[in-house]
Structures are given as C-alpha cells and as structure tokens.
TORKOL-4160 file (C-alpha; in steps of 0.2 Angstrom, whole numbers, padded with zeros to 4 digits, m for minus):
163
<pt num="1" X="0749" Y="0526" Z="0762"/>
<pt num="2" X="0761" Y="0525" Z="0751"/>
<pt num="3" X="0756" Y="0520" Z="0733"/>
<pt num="4" X="0767" Y="0506" Z="0724"/>
<pt num="5" X="0768" Y="0504" Z="0707"/>
<pt num="6" X="0775" Y="0488" Z="0698"/>
<pt num="7" X="0772" Y="0472" Z="0683"/>
<pt num="8" X="0762" Y="0459" Z="0689"/>
<pt num="9" X="0759" Y="0443" Z="0678"/>
<pt num="10" X="0759" Y="0456" Z="0663"/>
<pt num="11" X="0751" Y="0470" Z="0670"/>
<pt num="12" X="0752" Y="0487" Z="0682"/>
<pt num="13" X="0747" Y="0485" Z="0698"/>
<pt num="14" X="0747" Y="0498" Z="0711"/>
<pt num="15" X="0743" Y="0496" Z="0729"/>
<pt num="16" X="0743" Y="0506" Z="0745"/>
<pt num="17" X="0753" Y="0499" Z="0757"/>
<pt num="18" X="0766" Y="0505" Z="0770"/>
<pt num="19" X="0783" Y="0504" Z="0763"/>
<pt num="20" X="0790" Y="0488" Z="0774"/>
<pt num="21" X="0774" Y="0477" Z="0768"/>
<pt num="22" X="0785" Y="0463" Z="0761"/>
<pt num="23" X="0779" Y="0458" Z="0742"/>
<pt num="24" X="0771" Y="0440" Z="0746"/>
<pt num="25" X="0760" Y="0449" Z="0759"/>
<pt num="26" X="0756" Y="0460" Z="0746"/>
<pt num="27" X="0754" Y="0447" Z="0733"/>
<pt num="28" X="0743" Y="0437" Z="0742"/>
<pt num="29" X="0735" Y="0447" Z="0754"/>
<pt num="30" X="0729" Y="0462" Z="0745"/>
<pt num="31" X="0732" Y="0457" Z="0727"/>
<pt num="32" X="0725" Y="0438" Z="0728"/>
<pt num="33" X="0736" Y="0429" Z="0719"/>
<pt num="34" X="0740" Y="0414" Z="0731"/>
<pt num="35" X="0751" Y="0402" Z="0720"/>
<pt num="36" X="0768" Y="0410" Z="0729"/>
<pt num="37" X="0765" Y="0399" Z="0747"/>
<pt num="38" X="0770" Y="0405" Z="0764"/>
<pt num="39" X="0780" Y="0392" Z="0772"/>
<pt num="40" X="0795" Y="0401" Z="0782"/>
<pt num="41" X="0793" Y="0420" Z="0782"/>
<pt num="42" X="0812" Y="0422" Z="0782"/>
<pt num="43" X="0819" Y="0417" Z="0764"/>
<pt num="44" X="0824" Y="0398" Z="0770"/>
<pt num="45" X="0811" Y="0385" Z="0764"/>
<pt num="46" X="0808" Y="0395" Z="0745"/>
<pt num="47" X="0789" Y="0392" Z="0744"/>
<pt num="48" X="0787" Y="0408" Z="0738"/>
<pt num="49" X="0796" Y="0407" Z="0724"/>
<pt num="50" X="0793" Y="0420" Z="0710"/>
<pt num="51" X="0801" Y="0430" Z="0697"/>
<pt num="52" X="0807" Y="0447" Z="0696"/>
<pt num="53" X="0814" Y="0453" Z="0678"/>
<pt num="54" X="0815" Y="0433" Z="0673"/>
<pt num="55" X="0826" Y="0429" Z="0691"/>
<pt num="56" X="0822" Y="0421" Z="0705"/>
<pt num="57" X="0818" Y="0429" Z="0719"/>
<pt num="58" X="0809" Y="0426" Z="0737"/>
<pt num="59" X="0794" Y="0441" Z="0740"/>
<pt num="60" X="0793" Y="0433" Z="0757"/>
<pt num="61" X="0809" Y="0444" Z="0760"/>
<pt num="62" X="0810" Y="0458" Z="0750"/>
<pt num="63" X="0799" Y="0475" Z="0754"/>
<pt num="64" X="0787" Y="0484" Z="0742"/>
<pt num="65" X="0796" Y="0500" Z="0743"/>
<pt num="66" X="0810" Y="0487" Z="0736"/>
<pt num="67" X="0803" Y="0485" Z="0720"/>
<pt num="68" X="0801" Y="0498" Z="0707"/>
<pt num="69" X="0788" Y="0503" Z="0695"/>
<pt num="70" X="0799" Y="0494" Z="0680"/>
<pt num="71" X="0801" Y="0480" Z="0689"/>
<pt num="72" X="0791" Y="0464" Z="0683"/>
<pt num="73" X="0784" Y="0450" Z="0695"/>
<pt num="74" X="0780" Y="0434" Z="0686"/>
<pt num="75" X="0775" Y="0419" Z="0700"/>
<pt num="76" X="0767" Y="0403" Z="0696"/>
<pt num="77" X="0749" Y="0410" Z="0690"/>
<pt num="78" X="0756" Y="0420" Z="0676"/>
<pt num="79" X="0770" Y="0409" Z="0669"/>
<pt num="80" X="0762" Y="0401" Z="0657"/>
<pt num="81" X="0759" Y="0418" Z="0646"/>
<pt num="82" X="0779" Y="0416" Z="0645"/>
<pt num="83" X="0780" Y="0401" Z="0633"/>
<pt num="84" X="0776" Y="0400" Z="0616"/>
<pt num="85" X="0759" Y="0395" Z="0613"/>
<pt num="86" X="0741" Y="0390" Z="0624"/>
<pt num="87" X="0743" Y="0381" Z="0638"/>
<pt num="88" X="0755" Y="0375" Z="0652"/>
<pt num="89" X="0773" Y="0382" Z="0653"/>
<pt num="90" X="0784" Y="0366" Z="0647"/>
<pt num="91" X="0791" Y="0365" Z="0667"/>
<pt num="92" X="0772" Y="0364" Z="0672"/>
<pt num="93" X="0770" Y="0352" Z="0657"/>
<pt num="94" X="0785" Y="0340" Z="0665"/>
<pt num="95" X="0779" Y="0344" Z="0684"/>
<pt num="96" X="0762" Y="0332" Z="0676"/>
<pt num="97" X="0772" Y="0319" Z="0666"/>
<pt num="98" X="0783" Y="0316" Z="0679"/>
<pt num="99" X="0768" Y="0315" Z="0694"/>
<pt num="100" X="0780" Y="0325" Z="0704"/>
<pt num="101" X="0767" Y="0336" Z="0718"/>
<pt num="102" X="0763" Y="0325" Z="0733"/>
<pt num="103" X="0754" Y="0337" Z="0741"/>
<pt num="104" X="0760" Y="0350" Z="0733"/>
<pt num="105" X="0762" Y="0364" Z="0741"/>
<pt num="106" X="0779" Y="0369" Z="0737"/>
<pt num="107" X="0775" Y="0365" Z="0721"/>
<pt num="108" X="0776" Y="0384" Z="0714"/>
<pt num="109" X="0789" Y="0388" Z="0720"/>
<pt num="110" X="0799" Y="0373" Z="0716"/>
<pt num="111" X="0793" Y="0376" Z="0699"/>
<pt num="112" X="0797" Y="0396" Z="0698"/>
<pt num="113" X="0815" Y="0389" Z="0702"/>
<pt num="114" X="0816" Y="0378" Z="0688"/>
<pt num="115" X="0814" Y="0388" Z="0675"/>
<pt num="116" X="0825" Y="0402" Z="0681"/>
<pt num="117" X="0841" Y="0391" Z="0681"/>
<pt num="118" X="0835" Y="0384" Z="0665"/>
<pt num="119" X="0834" Y="0401" Z="0657"/>
<pt num="120" X="0850" Y="0405" Z="0667"/>
<pt num="121" X="0862" Y="0390" Z="0661"/>
<pt num="122" X="0856" Y="0393" Z="0642"/>
<pt num="123" X="0860" Y="0411" Z="0644"/>
<pt num="124" X="0876" Y="0402" Z="0645"/>
<pt num="125" X="0875" Y="0392" Z="0633"/>
<pt num="126" X="0873" Y="0377" Z="0642"/>
<pt num="127" X="0863" Y="0362" Z="0650"/>
<pt num="128" X="0860" Y="0360" Z="0668"/>
<pt num="129" X="0871" Y="0349" Z="0676"/>
<pt num="130" X="0868" Y="0341" Z="0692"/>
<pt num="131" X="0877" Y="0351" Z="0701"/>
<pt num="132" X="0867" Y="0366" Z="0694"/>
<pt num="133" X="0852" Y="0355" Z="0702"/>
<pt num="134" X="0862" Y="0356" Z="0718"/>
<pt num="135" X="0860" Y="0373" Z="0716"/>
<pt num="136" X="0839" Y="0373" Z="0720"/>
<pt num="137" X="0837" Y="0375" Z="0740"/>
<pt num="138" X="0817" Y="0376" Z="0741"/>
<pt num="139" X="0813" Y="0364" Z="0751"/>
<pt num="140" X="0801" Y="0349" Z="0749"/>
<pt num="141" X="0791" Y="0342" Z="0765"/>
<pt num="142" X="0788" Y="0326" Z="0755"/>
<pt num="143" X="0803" Y="0324" Z="0747"/>
<pt num="144" X="0802" Y="0322" Z="0729"/>
<pt num="145" X="0816" Y="0328" Z="0728"/>
<pt num="146" X="0821" Y="0312" Z="0712"/>
<pt num="147" X="0805" Y="0316" Z="0703"/>
<pt num="148" X="0808" Y="0336" Z="0703"/>
<pt num="149" X="0826" Y="0334" Z="0697"/>
<pt num="150" X="0819" Y="0325" Z="0683"/>
<pt num="151" X="0805" Y="0335" Z="0678"/>
<pt num="152" X="0818" Y="0349" Z="0677"/>
<pt num="153" X="0828" Y="0340" Z="0664"/>
<pt num="154" X="0812" Y="0334" Z="0654"/>
<pt num="155" X="0807" Y="0353" Z="0656"/>
<pt num="156" X="0821" Y="0357" Z="0650"/>
<pt num="157" X="0823" Y="0350" Z="0635"/>
<pt num="158" X="0806" Y="0354" Z="0628"/>
<pt num="159" X="0808" Y="0375" Z="0634"/>
<pt num="160" X="0826" Y="0371" Z="0620"/>
<pt num="161" X="0811" Y="0366" Z="0610"/>
<pt num="162" X="0801" Y="0379" Z="0609"/>
<pt num="163" X="0786" Y="0369" Z="0615"/>
C-alpha cells in the first residue's frame, strides 16, 4: 500500500492508504481528526472545509495522492494554533459571541471558510464586503446565515487587531 506524507495541524503525518482515498476519509478514519464533517462527499455542502496551504479546500473532493509532503492542511482542531496567544482563534470567539451554532454540524467548515476568506481579502488590502460574504457557499441546515455573517464581520475585526 502506498505511503503519503503531509503536514496536518503543524505536525508531519504519514499514512498508508490507496492513492484514490479522499483526504476527508484519511483525516476522519485513519487519523481520527473528526472536525471536518461528512455531509455530501461531492464538494457541495462544504461541511468538511479545511485549509490547505492557508486556502479553503474541501477534503471530500481531494485524493490523498494529490497532496504533497510540503502541503500544510489545517482543520478546525488546529485553527487556534494559527492565531496569536492562547485559547480559541478570533473567528471561533466571534462564533460564540454571536451564538451562531444551532445544531453545530456545519460550524467547523463554516469557520474555516470564514477564516480563509478574511485572510484572502486582508491580503488584497481591504475589508470583507457583503459580496464577499455571498461567495461563502457552505450549507447550514439550520439557517443561521445572518448570525454567520455577523460573526464573520466580528471575527475579521478581531483578526485585524491580532487578538
């Protein structure tokens, strides 16, 4: 069986799985990292959203053979480690402040998509617009979209302050 090595939440991991196994199953079933959720398996619902090299991606649609040893995957479990200080990431704090979660199933993917979007627009030298928020396609079955949008704005402000 082939071996695949990559960075996961700041640590090097090696897994022995077939080349066509999706990263989501490597994370959940092989490595026991269950923050990325299985929702659809076809890159539609975005419940599994994580980061690869700082950008949002959906591990349900990426084969392990498409990942290199230099690729850095961050899941919700490792997000707080990417922020300054101790405790939660500022976006996670914003989620709590706005009481976003209802059932909570989609929230890890929602938070990871939000952080990637904030980082993207910050690199462009601007703040998040309503049009940017419209680009987040993560599905929330409970319909907490208005709270999600407000939390992203609050999280963006906290990330800009370096909290």
